[in-house]
All heavy atoms as an XYZ file, in Angstrom:
945
protein
N      14.967      6.425      2.791
C      13.593      6.231      3.206
C      13.559      5.507      4.553
O      14.401      4.667      4.823
C      12.837      5.387      2.186
C      12.554      6.095      0.891
S      11.465      5.136     -0.202
C      12.456      3.695     -0.500
N      12.546      5.848      5.320
C      12.372      5.208      6.622
C      10.902      4.827      6.801
O      10.001      5.643      6.612
C      12.799      6.161      7.740
C      12.616      5.588      9.125
C      12.977      6.610     10.189
C      12.598      6.060     11.560
N      12.622      7.080     12.578
N      10.670      3.590      7.181
C       9.323      3.088      7.435
C       8.843      3.589      8.795
O       9.599      3.611      9.759
C       9.352      1.561      7.409
C       8.049      0.893      7.728
C       8.226     -0.617      7.677
C       7.007     -1.329      8.180
N       7.149     -2.785      8.125
N       7.573      3.961      8.877
C       6.962      4.395     10.129
C       5.996      3.312     10.587
O       5.145      2.852      9.820
C       6.226      5.738      9.949
C       5.437      6.101     11.199
C       7.212      6.832      9.591
N       6.129      2.909     11.852
C       5.275      1.873     12.436
C       5.020      2.215     13.893
O       5.953      2.462     14.629
C       5.955      0.500     12.336
C       5.253     -0.623     13.068
C       3.865     -0.935     12.518
O       3.671     -0.965     11.305
N       2.907     -1.127     13.393
N       3.751      2.253     14.293
C       3.384      2.481     15.685
C       2.263      1.527     16.087
O       1.398      1.212     15.265
C       2.941      3.935     15.944
O       2.539      4.051     17.317
C       1.809      4.372     15.053
N       2.275      1.116     17.335
C       1.195      0.291     17.872
C      -0.009      1.123     18.292
O      -1.022      0.585     18.706
C       1.696     -0.530     19.065
C       2.717     -1.558     18.647
O       2.672     -2.086     17.535
N       3.656     -1.855     19.531
N       0.111      2.448     18.190
C      -0.982      3.350     18.562
C      -1.994      3.530     17.438
O      -2.990      4.236     17.598
C      -0.415      4.714     18.982
C       0.534      4.641     20.157
C      -0.139      4.093     21.414
O      -1.252      4.535     21.737
O       0.455      3.204     22.061
N      -1.723      2.931     16.294
C      -2.632      2.958     15.143
C      -2.753      1.532     14.632
O      -1.902      0.685     14.932
C      -2.089      3.886     14.059
N      -3.789      1.234     13.861
C      -3.952     -0.137     13.375
C      -2.800     -0.552     12.465
O      -2.264      0.270     11.723
C      -5.276     -0.104     12.605
C      -5.550      1.320     12.325
C      -4.860      2.117     13.382
N      -2.431     -1.827     12.563
C      -1.384     -2.342     11.678
C      -1.910     -2.357     10.250
O      -3.119     -2.423     10.011
C      -0.915     -3.757     12.102
C      -0.296     -3.737     13.481
C      -2.046     -4.752     12.027
N      -1.001     -2.312      9.309
C      -1.382     -2.372      7.901
C      -2.101     -3.690      7.630
O      -1.688     -4.740      8.112
C      -0.135     -2.241      7.031
N      -3.181     -3.632      6.862
C      -3.954     -4.836      6.557
C      -3.588     -5.396      5.176
O      -4.357     -6.113      4.571
C      -5.477     -4.584      6.684
C      -5.921     -3.419      5.806
C      -5.855     -4.346      8.124
C      -7.427     -3.179      5.785
N      -2.414     -5.048      4.724
C      -1.922     -5.517      3.434
C      -0.434     -5.273      3.338
O       0.209     -4.898      4.321
N       0.129     -5.441      2.152
C       1.569     -5.270      1.965
C       1.973     -3.791      1.800
O       2.382     -3.359      0.730
C       1.856     -6.088      0.712
C       0.581     -6.015     -0.066
C      -0.521     -5.972      0.955
N       1.818     -3.031      2.870
C       2.195     -1.619      2.865
C       2.548     -1.193      4.282
O       2.330     -1.938      5.232
C       1.072     -0.739      2.294
C      -0.235     -0.824      3.055
C      -0.496      0.036      4.118
C      -1.195     -1.769      2.728
C      -1.678     -0.052      4.827
C      -2.388     -1.853      3.433
C      -2.627     -0.997      4.476
O      -3.801     -1.072      5.174
N       3.080      0.005      4.418
C       3.468      0.564      5.709
C       2.442      1.599      6.158
O       1.733      2.167      5.334
C       4.833      1.252      5.595
O       5.808      0.342      5.172
N       2.422      1.867      7.461
C       1.559      2.941      7.962
C       1.992      4.278      7.370
O       1.181      5.180      7.218
C       1.619      3.012      9.483
C       0.945      1.846     10.170
C       1.172      1.884     11.671
O       2.206      2.339     12.155
N       0.204      1.381     12.417
N       3.264      4.386      7.057
C       3.776      5.607      6.454
C       5.242      5.475      6.141
O       5.908      4.535      6.576
N       5.736      6.440      5.378
C       7.147      6.483      4.993
C       7.658      7.910      5.121
O       6.934      8.866      4.818
C       7.336      6.026      3.544
C       6.967      4.579      3.273
S       8.041      3.394      4.060
C       9.540      3.598      3.130
N       8.909      8.013      5.571
C       9.586      9.307      5.619
C      10.623      9.319      4.505
O      11.430      8.392      4.385
C      10.277      9.539      6.973
C       9.233      9.569      8.090
C      11.083     10.841      6.950
C       9.826      9.588      9.489
N      10.592     10.364      3.703
C      11.579     10.578      2.654
C      12.141     11.977      2.875
O      11.405     12.965      2.777
C      10.962     10.459      1.246
C      12.010     10.715      0.179
C      10.304      9.104      1.051
N      13.425     12.038      3.233
C      14.072     13.293      3.615
C      13.264     13.952      4.729
O      13.135     13.390      5.795
C      14.306     14.167      2.392
C      15.273     13.512      1.406
C      15.614     14.370      0.231
O      15.363     15.592      0.266
O      16.149     13.808     -0.741
N      12.650     15.118      4.496
C      11.893     15.770      5.569
C      10.380     15.715      5.345
O       9.633     16.496      5.919
C      12.339     17.222      5.740
C      11.991     18.085      4.539
O      11.873     17.585      3.419
N      11.833     19.379      4.765
N       9.936     14.762      4.525
C       8.509     14.613      4.266
C       7.999     13.267      4.763
O       8.644     12.234      4.571
C       8.217     14.713      2.763
C       8.409     16.075      2.117
C       8.181     15.974      0.614
C       7.469     17.106      2.727
N       6.823     13.287      5.373
C       6.148     12.073      5.805
C       4.932     11.855      4.923
O       4.129     12.771      4.721
C       5.701     12.192      7.267
C       4.795     11.077      7.697
C       5.259      9.778      7.787
C       3.459     11.329      7.993
C       4.420      8.728      8.173
C       2.605     10.299      8.388
C       3.100      8.997      8.468
N       4.794     10.652      4.407
C       3.659     10.254      3.585
C       2.913      9.158      4.338
O       3.470      8.077      4.558
C       4.133      9.704      2.231
C       4.883     10.702      1.400
C       6.245     10.911      1.608
C       4.238     11.431      0.419
C       6.946     11.824      0.846
C       4.936     12.358     -0.352
C       6.291     12.556     -0.133
N       1.686      9.428      4.747
C       0.922      8.395      5.462
C       0.183      7.527      4.459
O      -0.175      7.968      3.369
C      -0.089      9.016      6.426
O      -1.269      9.427      5.754
N      -0.048      6.294      4.862
C      -1.015      5.480      4.141
C      -2.385      5.987      4.544
O      -2.544      6.672      5.562
C      -0.862      4.012      4.533
O       0.335      3.489      4.007
N      -3.384      5.644      3.768
C      -4.739      6.034      4.122
C      -5.149      5.395      5.434
O      -4.897      4.214      5.663
N      -5.737      6.189      6.304
C      -6.211      5.697      7.593
C      -7.729      5.579      7.540
O      -8.422      6.518      7.142
C      -5.790      6.631      8.724
C      -4.292      6.674      8.938
C      -3.746      5.335      9.407
O      -4.313      4.680     10.280
N      -2.644      4.912      8.827
N      -8.215      4.404      7.927
C      -9.650      4.174      8.019
C     -10.010      4.061      9.497
O      -9.125      4.013     10.350
C     -10.075      2.931      7.205
C      -9.417      1.648      7.735
C      -9.789      3.137      5.720
C      -9.933      0.366      7.073
N     -11.292      3.995      9.823
C     -11.694      4.002     11.231
C     -11.547      2.663     11.945
O     -12.492      2.120     12.517
C     -13.153      4.459     11.181
C     -13.621      4.070      9.828
C     -12.435      4.196      8.937
N     -10.334      2.138     11.942
C     -10.005      0.962     12.740
C      -9.342      1.449     14.022
O      -8.549      2.385     13.992
C      -9.017      0.050     12.009
C      -9.508     -0.730     10.806
C      -8.336     -1.468     10.148
C     -10.583     -1.715     11.202
N      -9.632      0.801     15.140
C      -8.931      1.113     16.372
C      -7.526      0.516     16.285
O      -7.242     -0.293     15.398
C      -9.662      0.532     17.595
O      -9.649     -0.899     17.486
C     -11.091      1.053     17.686
N      -6.672      0.875     17.226
C      -5.310      0.331     17.248
C      -5.320     -1.187     17.365
O      -4.421     -1.862     16.868
C      -4.508      0.955     18.390
N      -6.367     -1.740     17.982
C      -6.465     -3.198     18.111
C      -7.079     -3.852     16.874
O      -7.206     -5.071     16.817
C      -7.267     -3.565     19.359
O      -8.580     -3.054     19.258
N      -7.454     -3.042     15.892
C      -7.954     -3.579     14.632
C      -9.459     -3.711     14.534
O      -9.975     -4.279     13.573
N     -10.184     -3.160     15.520
C     -11.647     -3.221     15.482
C     -12.205     -2.030     14.703
O     -11.761     -0.891     14.896
C     -12.228     -3.213     16.900
C     -11.796     -4.426     17.704
O     -11.795     -5.539     17.142
O     -11.443     -4.257     18.886
N     -13.184     -2.299     13.871
C     -13.801     -1.245     13.072
C     -14.772     -0.444     13.929
O     -15.588     -1.020     14.664
C     -14.548     -1.888     11.900
C     -15.132     -0.899     10.934
S     -13.806     -0.110     10.020
C     -14.731      0.700      8.764
N     -14.680      0.878     13.858
C     -15.640      1.751     14.519
C     -16.905      1.716     13.671
O     -16.866      2.038     12.482
C     -15.097      3.197     14.646
C     -16.170      4.149     15.122
C     -13.897      3.227     15.567
N     -17.995      1.284     14.269
C     -19.222      1.080     13.502
C     -20.206      2.227     13.642
O     -21.339      2.128     13.177
C     -19.905     -0.242     13.917
O     -20.159     -0.203     15.318
C     -19.045     -1.437     13.572
N     -19.798      3.314     14.261
C     -20.692      4.449     14.456
C     -20.925      5.216     13.171
O     -20.573      4.767     12.082
N     -21.508      6.385     13.328
C     -21.802      7.209     12.159
C     -20.524      7.794     11.570
O     -19.419      7.578     12.079
C     -22.820      8.296     12.515
C     -22.294      9.340     13.503
O     -21.070      9.431     13.726
O     -23.127     10.084     14.055
N     -20.670      8.545     10.506
C     -19.501      9.052      9.784
C     -18.672     10.008     10.645
O     -17.448     10.065     10.507
C     -19.928      9.688      8.436
C     -20.639     11.021      8.650
C     -18.745      9.838      7.499
N     -19.302     10.728     11.562
C     -18.542     11.615     12.450
C     -17.661     10.801     13.391
O     -16.480     11.123     13.572
C     -19.472     12.529     13.249
C     -20.083     13.638     12.430
C     -20.904     14.551     13.327
C     -21.464     15.714     12.545
N     -22.195     16.646     13.416
N     -18.209      9.752     13.990
C     -17.417      8.889     14.872
C     -16.271      8.241     14.100
O     -15.153      8.147     14.600
C     -18.303      7.810     15.503
C     -19.299      8.341     16.509
C     -20.240      7.252     16.981
O     -19.817      6.468     17.854
O     -21.376      7.195     16.484
N     -16.557      7.799     12.883
C     -15.516      7.183     12.067
C     -14.424      8.197     11.733
O     -13.241      7.886     11.778
C     -16.107      6.579     10.794
C     -16.894      5.318     11.048
C     -17.121      4.495      9.783
O     -16.590      4.773      8.712
N     -17.922      3.451      9.926
N     -14.802      9.428     11.436
C     -13.818     10.459     11.096
C     -12.945     10.791     12.305
O     -11.725     10.978     12.161
C     -14.516     11.716     10.544
O     -15.347     11.332      9.431
C     -13.503     12.758     10.078
N     -13.524     10.853     13.495
C     -12.726     11.086     14.704
C     -11.686      9.967     14.885
O     -10.532     10.238     15.236
C     -13.609     11.174     15.953
C     -14.256     12.508     16.140
N     -13.545     13.671     16.426
C     -15.569     12.869     16.095
C     -14.387     14.680     16.545
N     -15.620     14.226     16.345
N     -12.064      8.716     14.628
C     -11.113      7.607     14.761
C     -10.008      7.718     13.714
O      -8.842      7.455     14.012
C     -11.820      6.253     14.630
C     -10.881      5.061     14.799
C     -10.238      5.000     16.173
O     -10.920      5.125     17.178
N      -8.927      4.815     16.232
N     -10.355      8.120     12.519
C      -9.347      8.320     11.477
C      -8.322      9.351     11.949
O      -7.110      9.147     11.796
C     -10.000      8.737     10.140
C      -8.973      9.260      9.156
C     -10.778      7.571      9.542
N      -8.787     10.447     12.539
C      -7.851     11.465     13.018
C      -7.021     10.963     14.197
O      -5.847     11.322     14.315
C      -8.576     12.776     13.353
C      -8.697     13.678     12.162
C      -9.862     13.717     11.422
C      -7.627     14.450     11.753
C      -9.966     14.521     10.306
C      -7.708     15.257     10.634
C      -8.888     15.302      9.901
N      -7.590     10.135     15.037
C      -6.802      9.536     16.122
C      -5.655      8.724     15.521
O      -4.509      8.801     15.983
C      -7.699      8.648     16.989
C      -7.004      8.050     18.179
C      -7.980      7.273     19.056
C      -7.246      6.711     20.266
N      -8.123      5.953     21.145
N      -5.942      7.952     14.489
C      -4.908      7.162     13.821
C      -3.874      8.051     13.138
O      -2.669      7.795     13.222
C      -5.545      6.215     12.794
C      -6.456      5.193     13.429
O      -6.401      4.931     14.624
N      -7.325      4.606     12.615
N      -4.339      9.083     12.455
C      -3.406      9.993     11.789
C      -2.473     10.659     12.797
O      -1.267     10.752     12.557
C      -4.177     11.069     11.003
C      -4.824     10.610      9.705
C      -5.749     11.699      9.167
C      -3.776     10.228      8.665
N      -3.019     11.109     13.923
C      -2.182     11.741     14.941
C      -1.121     10.767     15.455
O       0.018     11.162     15.698
C      -3.052     12.264     16.084
C      -3.848     13.505     15.696
C      -4.894     13.899     16.718
C      -4.288     14.364     18.001
N      -5.306     14.877     18.958
N      -1.477      9.495     15.590
C      -0.521      8.490     16.087
C       0.615      8.266     15.095
O       1.779      8.228     15.490
C      -1.246      7.178     16.377
N       0.304      8.118     13.814
C       1.377      7.883     12.842
C       2.198      9.142     12.613
O       3.419      9.072     12.433
C       0.871      7.275     11.504
C       0.299      5.892     11.724
C      -0.123      8.163     10.804
N       1.560     10.298     12.673
C       2.303     11.552     12.560
C       3.278     11.695     13.724
O       4.447     12.064     13.521
C       1.343     12.751     12.534
C       0.605     12.992     11.221
C      -0.593     13.894     11.441
C       1.548     13.581     10.178
N       2.826     11.411     14.937
C       3.694     11.501     16.113
C       4.898     10.582     15.962
O       6.037     10.981     16.228
C       2.906     11.148     17.370
C       3.716     11.211     18.646
C       2.866     10.840     19.848
C       3.706     10.813     21.108
N       2.922     10.365     22.273
N       4.654      9.346     15.540
C       5.749      8.390     15.354
C       6.753      8.884     14.311
O       7.945      8.631     14.417
C       5.187      7.025     14.948
C       6.215      5.931     14.863
C       6.819      5.540     16.214
O       6.197      5.775     17.274
O       7.927      4.975     16.197
N       6.260      9.623     13.340
C       7.127     10.149     12.273
C       7.862     11.425     12.683
O       8.756     11.882     11.983
C       6.293     10.427     11.016
N       7.467     12.009     13.823
C       8.069     13.279     14.231
C       7.363     14.468     13.613
O       7.960     15.519     13.395
N       6.087     14.299     13.342
C       5.280     15.361     12.733
C       4.009     15.535     13.572
O       3.778     14.793     14.526
C       4.936     14.988     11.291
N       3.195     16.502     13.201
C       1.917     16.744     13.874
C       0.903     17.195     12.828
O       1.254     17.453     11.675
C       2.027     17.858     14.938
O       2.292     19.103     14.265
C       3.115     17.568     15.968
N      -0.330     17.348     13.260
C      -1.335     17.889     12.350
C      -0.956     19.292     11.881
O      -1.303     19.697     10.775
C      -2.714     17.908     13.022
C      -3.382     16.546     13.231
C      -4.674     16.702     14.033
C      -3.665     15.854     11.907
N      -0.218     20.023     12.719
C       0.206     21.381     12.352
C       1.272     21.400     11.260
O       1.535     22.456     10.691
C       0.734     22.134     13.580
C      -0.376     22.517     14.532
O      -1.542     22.634     14.104
O      -0.074     22.699     15.732
N       1.885     20.245     10.986
C       2.896     20.211      9.921
C       2.376     19.530      8.657
O       3.119     19.340      7.706
C       4.196     19.517     10.393
O       3.941     18.134     10.652
C       4.780     20.206     11.617
N       1.094     19.176      8.650
C       0.489     18.583      7.450
C       0.408     19.648      6.364
O      -0.047     20.767      6.606
C      -0.912     18.005      7.759
C      -1.632     17.606      6.475
C      -0.796     16.817      8.705
N       0.863     19.285      5.172
C       0.812     20.229      4.055
C      -0.250     19.849      3.022
O      -0.704     20.692      2.262
C       2.190     20.400      3.379
C       2.757     19.060      2.940
C       3.144     21.113      4.291
C       4.087     19.151      2.194
N      -0.671     18.575      3.032
C      -1.679     18.119      2.070
C      -2.442     16.955      2.668
O      -1.858     16.049      3.257
C      -0.993     17.660      0.770
C      -1.900     16.995     -0.262
C      -2.793     17.998     -0.962
C      -3.447     17.466     -2.220
N      -4.599     16.629     -2.028
N      -3.744     16.984      2.546
C      -4.606     15.880      2.979
C      -5.466     15.449      1.795
O      -5.907     16.279      1.002
C      -5.503     16.312      4.140
N      -5.671     14.163      1.689
C      -6.587     13.622      0.698
C      -7.658     12.834      1.450
O      -7.329     11.955      2.249
C      -5.870     12.721     -0.315
O      -4.788     13.454     -0.906
C      -6.820     12.259     -1.411
N      -8.902     13.199      1.213
C     -10.038     12.591      1.899
C     -10.835     11.784      0.877
O     -11.233     12.302     -0.165
C     -10.942     13.676      2.530
C     -12.115     13.057      3.273
C     -10.143     14.597      3.445
N     -11.041     10.515      1.199
C     -11.852      9.638      0.362
C     -13.134      9.351      1.137
O     -13.072      8.938      2.297
C     -11.121      8.320      0.081
C      -9.773      8.508     -0.551
C      -8.622      8.542      0.232
C      -9.648      8.659     -1.922
C      -7.372      8.715     -0.336
C      -8.393      8.828     -2.505
C      -7.253      8.856     -1.712
N     -14.283      9.592      0.511
C     -15.548      9.357      1.206
C     -16.456      8.459      0.376
O     -16.429      8.482     -0.853
C     -16.259     10.672      1.590
C     -16.590     11.535      0.376
C     -15.419     11.469      2.553
C     -17.341     12.818      0.715
N     -17.225      7.670      1.094
C     -18.138      6.729      0.437
C     -19.291      7.461     -0.240
O     -19.750      7.070     -1.289
C     -18.669      5.741      1.477
C     -19.751      4.854      0.986
C     -19.323      3.439      0.933
C     -20.555      2.610      0.641
N     -20.418      1.592     -0.261
N     -19.759      8.547      0.382
C     -20.882      9.301     -0.170
C     -20.664     10.798      0.004
O     -20.391     11.265      1.112
C     -22.180      8.899      0.530
O     -23.243      9.744      0.131
N     -20.810     11.545     -1.066
C     -20.673     12.993     -0.990
C     -21.762     13.587     -0.089
O     -21.606     14.702      0.407
C     -20.720     13.593     -2.397
C     -20.072     14.952     -2.525
S     -18.380     15.103     -1.881
C     -17.400     14.489     -3.232
N     -22.817     12.822      0.178
C     -23.847     13.280      1.118
C     -23.282     13.453      2.527
O     -23.846     14.181      3.336
C     -25.017     12.294      1.169
C     -25.801     12.250     -0.135
O     -25.736     13.215     -0.928
O     -26.488     11.223     -0.363
N     -22.168     12.783      2.829
C     -21.525     12.885      4.143
C     -20.490     14.004      4.214
O     -19.871     14.212      5.256
C     -20.832     11.559      4.503
C     -21.820     10.445      4.792
O     -22.942     10.745      5.244
O     -21.470      9.272      4.563
N     -20.297     14.729      3.120
C     -19.261     15.756      3.068
C     -19.382     16.760      4.212
O     -18.401     17.078      4.877
C     -19.280     16.494      1.719
C     -18.253     17.583      1.622
C     -16.942     17.288      1.305
C     -18.593     18.906      1.872
C     -15.983     18.289      1.216
C     -17.641     19.914      1.792
C     -16.338     19.601      1.465
N     -20.579     17.249      4.479
C     -20.767     18.250      5.530
C     -20.375     17.740      6.901
O     -19.689     18.437      7.663
N     -20.769     16.519      7.212
C     -20.438     15.935      8.520
C     -18.940     15.693      8.648
O     -18.341     15.982      9.689
C     -21.195     14.619      8.714
O     -22.574     14.850      8.767
N     -18.338     15.162      7.606
C     -16.890     14.920      7.619
C     -16.146     16.240      7.716
O     -15.188     16.380      8.486
C     -16.460     14.108      6.379
C     -17.037     12.692      6.457
C     -14.945     14.083      6.233
C     -16.945     11.898      5.164
N     -16.595     17.236      6.968
C     -15.947     18.537      6.965
C     -16.032     19.192      8.344
O     -15.093     19.863      8.776
C     -16.594     19.429      5.905
C     -15.677     20.518      5.438
O     -14.493     20.286      5.205
N     -16.219     21.702      5.282
N     -17.132     18.992      9.039
C     -17.292     19.536     10.391
C     -16.241     18.949     11.335
O     -15.577     19.688     12.076
C     -18.697     19.223     10.901
C     -19.011     19.798     12.262
C     -20.413     19.431     12.724
O     -21.342     19.393     11.888
O     -20.570     19.167     13.926
N     -16.072     17.628     11.305
C     -15.063     16.988     12.154
C     -13.665     17.389     11.692
O     -12.803     17.727     12.515
C     -15.225     15.447     12.142
C     -14.094     14.775     12.915
C     -16.577     15.056     12.719
N     -13.426     17.385     10.403
C     -12.132     17.788      9.835
C     -11.740     19.174     10.357
O     -10.595     19.404     10.735
C     -12.243     17.785      8.308
C     -10.981     18.094      7.559
C     -10.173     17.073      7.078
C     -10.604     19.410      7.286
C      -9.020     17.339      6.359
C      -9.457     19.687      6.581
C      -8.666     18.659      6.113
O      -7.512     18.935      5.397
N     -12.703     20.084     10.401
C     -12.457     21.443     10.866
C     -12.091     21.524     12.343
O     -11.446     22.477     12.777
N     -12.483     20.528     13.133
C     -12.078     20.491     14.539
C     -10.582     20.223     14.668
O      -9.949     20.682     15.619
C     -12.849     19.398     15.287
C     -14.326     19.671     15.449
C     -15.050     18.532     16.146
O     -14.432     17.856     17.003
O     -16.238     18.322     15.834
N     -10.017     19.482     13.744
C      -8.598     19.122     13.795
C      -7.733     20.114     13.015
O      -6.565     20.282     13.328
C      -8.394     17.697     13.272
C      -9.031     16.673     14.168
C     -10.340     16.248     13.955
C      -8.348     16.162     15.268
C     -10.941     15.321     14.799
C      -8.939     15.241     16.119
C     -10.242     14.825     15.875
O     -10.831     13.918     16.719
N      -8.299     20.725     12.010
C      -7.601     21.741     11.232
C      -8.392     23.038     11.326
O      -9.028     23.479     10.373
C      -7.458     21.311      9.764
C      -6.542     20.142      9.536
C      -7.017     18.953      9.010
C      -5.186     20.233      9.837
C      -6.170     17.872      8.788
C      -4.329     19.168      9.623
C      -4.827     17.982      9.097
N      -8.363     23.652     12.513
C      -9.147     24.870     12.724
C      -8.383     26.127     12.318
O      -8.928     26.979     11.620
C      -9.609     24.967     14.172
O      -8.493     24.957     15.046
N      -7.130     26.241     12.740
C      -6.339     27.412     12.350
C      -5.373     27.075     11.221
O      -5.228     27.848     10.285
C      -5.553     27.984     13.549
O      -4.776     26.950     14.135
C      -6.494     28.555     14.601
N      -4.737     25.919     11.318
C      -3.851     25.451     10.244
C      -4.708     24.722      9.224
O      -5.405     23.758      9.554
C      -2.778     24.515     10.821
C      -1.970     23.832      9.774
N      -1.147     24.528      8.916
C      -1.872     22.525      9.416
C      -0.561     23.676      8.086
N      -0.996     22.453      8.362
N      -4.690     25.190      7.996
C      -5.532     24.609      6.955
C      -4.665     24.154      5.780
O      -4.364     24.936      4.885
C      -6.585     25.615      6.504
C      -7.570     25.965      7.608
C      -8.540     27.020      7.159
C      -9.618     27.321      8.152
N      -9.250     27.511      9.504
N      -4.279     22.857      5.790
C      -3.452     22.361      4.693
C      -4.249     22.269      3.388
O      -5.483     22.320      3.392
C      -3.045     20.961      5.169
C      -4.113     20.553      6.118
C      -4.594     21.815      6.770
N      -3.537     22.121      2.291
C      -4.200     21.856      1.019
C      -4.975     20.545      1.166
O      -4.594     19.680      1.955
C      -3.166     21.743     -0.098
N      -6.060     20.400      0.397
C      -6.884     19.198      0.551
C      -7.593     18.865     -0.744
O      -8.005     19.742     -1.497
C      -7.928     19.417      1.648
C      -8.834     18.212      1.835
C      -9.863     18.433      2.912
N     -10.983     19.214      2.403
C     -12.044     19.533      3.124
N     -12.116     19.173      4.396
N     -13.013     20.230      2.606
N      -7.753     17.570     -0.968
C      -8.629     17.050     -2.011
C      -9.646     16.162     -1.321
O      -9.352     15.541     -0.298
C      -7.847     16.200     -3.021
O      -6.833     16.952     -3.629
N     -10.847     16.088     -1.888
C     -11.883     15.204     -1.357
C     -12.539     14.510     -2.539
O     -12.973     15.168     -3.493
C     -12.913     16.001     -0.563
S     -14.199     14.957      0.171
N     -12.580     13.183     -2.469
C     -13.073     12.393     -3.584
C     -14.091     11.373     -3.095
O     -13.843     10.684     -2.100
C     -11.906     11.633     -4.271
C     -12.367     11.008     -5.571
C     -10.720     12.532     -4.501
N     -15.217     11.274     -3.785
C     -16.169     10.204     -3.495
C     -15.711      8.955     -4.245
O     -15.350      9.022     -5.419
C     -17.570     10.597     -3.965
C     -18.612      9.526     -3.685
C     -19.979      9.898     -4.224
O     -20.157      9.857     -5.461
O     -20.858     10.217     -3.411
N     -15.711      7.835     -3.529
C     -15.266      6.571     -4.128
C     -16.373      5.531     -3.995
O     -17.245      5.642     -3.145
C     -13.959      6.062     -3.465
C     -12.822      7.021     -3.730
C     -14.138      5.837     -1.984
N     -16.310      4.498     -4.824
C     -17.336      3.470     -4.811
C     -17.299      2.633     -3.536
O     -18.337      2.262     -2.996
C     -17.189      2.561     -6.032
N     -16.084      2.360     -3.049
C     -15.970      1.511     -1.870
C     -14.615      1.736     -1.212
O     -13.625      1.979     -1.893
C     -16.111      0.050     -2.269
C     -16.342     -0.876     -1.119
C     -16.774     -2.238     -1.598
N     -17.012     -3.111     -0.459
C     -17.022     -4.412     -0.524
N     -16.834     -5.016     -1.678
N     -17.243     -5.123      0.550
N     -14.584      1.620      0.107
C     -13.351      1.750      0.876
C     -13.071      0.438      1.600
O     -13.980     -0.364      1.818
C     -13.467      2.896      1.882
C     -13.519      4.289      1.270
C     -13.963      5.319      2.298
C     -12.153      4.663      0.703
N     -11.803      0.205      2.003
C     -11.485     -1.018      2.739
C     -12.389     -1.185      3.969
O     -12.705     -0.206      4.648
C     -10.027     -0.813      3.157
C      -9.476      0.139      2.146
C     -10.624      1.043      1.797
N     -12.782     -2.424      4.226
C     -13.624     -2.769      5.387
C     -14.960     -2.026      5.376
O     -15.604     -1.844      6.392
C     -12.892     -2.492      6.699
C     -11.560     -3.206      6.830
C     -11.726     -4.413      7.653
C     -10.366     -5.059      7.910
N     -10.500     -6.425      8.309
N     -15.361     -1.539      4.201
C     -16.598     -0.774      4.026
C     -16.659      0.478      4.895
O     -17.730      0.910      5.340
C     -17.831     -1.653      4.239
C     -18.002     -2.660      3.113
O     -17.771     -2.285      1.937
O     -18.341     -3.821      3.396
N     -15.486      1.071      5.141
C     -15.415      2.326      5.889
C     -16.178      3.417      5.136
O     -16.352      3.344      3.914
C     -13.958      2.743      6.072
N     -16.607      4.429      5.864
C     -17.289      5.570      5.267
C     -16.318      6.675      4.878
O     -16.656      7.554      4.088
C     -18.337      6.120      6.241
C     -19.427      5.136      6.668
C     -20.339      5.764      7.716
C     -20.222      4.656      5.458
N     -15.098      6.638      5.465
C     -14.110      7.689      5.227
C     -12.702      7.127      5.366
O     -12.457      6.213      6.164
C     -14.331      8.884      6.201
C     -14.200      8.450      7.644
C     -13.412     10.052      5.886
N     -11.795      7.655      4.567
C     -10.368      7.331      4.652
C      -9.608      8.623      4.365
O      -9.994      9.380      3.467
C      -9.993      6.270      3.623
C      -8.518      5.916      3.607
C      -8.179      4.777      2.647
O      -9.080      4.249      1.964
O      -6.988      4.435      2.572
N      -8.560      8.866      5.141
C      -7.768     10.083      4.949
C      -6.292      9.729      4.947
O      -5.836      8.943      5.777
C      -8.047     11.136      6.051
C      -9.536     11.508      6.078
C      -7.178     12.392      5.832
C      -9.938     12.439      7.210
N      -5.541     10.324      4.010
C      -4.088     10.218      3.988
C      -3.513     11.624      3.997
O      -4.182     12.574      3.563
C      -3.609      9.440      2.759
C      -3.926     10.131      1.444
C      -3.518      9.317      0.225
O      -3.496      8.079      0.290
O      -3.215      9.953     -0.802
N      -2.290     11.763      4.522
C      -1.677     13.086      4.617
C      -0.203     13.053      4.196
O       0.437     11.993      4.207
C      -1.750     13.653      6.058
C      -3.192     13.881      6.476
C      -1.012     12.796      7.057
N       0.275     14.211      3.836
C       1.692     14.469      3.621
C       2.060     15.574      4.601
O       1.344     16.578      4.698
C       1.993     14.915      2.176
C       1.539     13.842      1.183
C       3.483     15.250      2.006
C       1.567     14.307     -0.273
N       3.138     15.374      5.353
C       3.507     16.359      6.385
C       5.010     16.583      6.393
O       5.794     15.713      5.984
C       3.063     15.874      7.760
N       5.405     17.733      6.898
C       6.824     18.012      7.143
C       7.216     17.358      8.448
O       6.468     17.377      9.423
C       7.066     19.520      7.234
C       6.924     20.305      5.936
C       7.027     21.797      6.218
C       7.987     19.887      4.940
N       8.391     16.775      8.466
C       8.927     16.148      9.668
C       9.832     17.138     10.366
O      10.674     17.780      9.729
C       9.702     14.857      9.308
C      10.347     14.250     10.538
C       8.781     13.862      8.626
N       9.679     17.273     11.683
C      10.503     18.211     12.462
C      11.922     17.691     12.618
O      12.187     16.555     12.718
C       9.894     18.433     13.846
C       8.533     19.100     13.746
O       8.305     19.904     12.846
N       7.643     18.762     14.645
């Protein structure tokens, strides 16, 4: 196993890693809309989702993977009413490559985020 750590994404806010590589698979921790400096994006759910993808791209890059090598994404959302907006932004990042995905409404997310996404990807 290999720990993944980059300064291009927010540091872990607890006892966990930004991600782990096991053989040729990368497992990300859930990314919320924190900037790399640790500031919460306070905009609407679309702005928050764009920041989540910025963070995911950073940890994927550090792991030697990309959005094109993601095989599974799990999306946690505060309200299913935001599904359409989140899905619209999600589709901008996964337009031709469409990994498997789950989407779950949860009662609360860290830092009261509106969205959190984690991925599993193949490492090049």
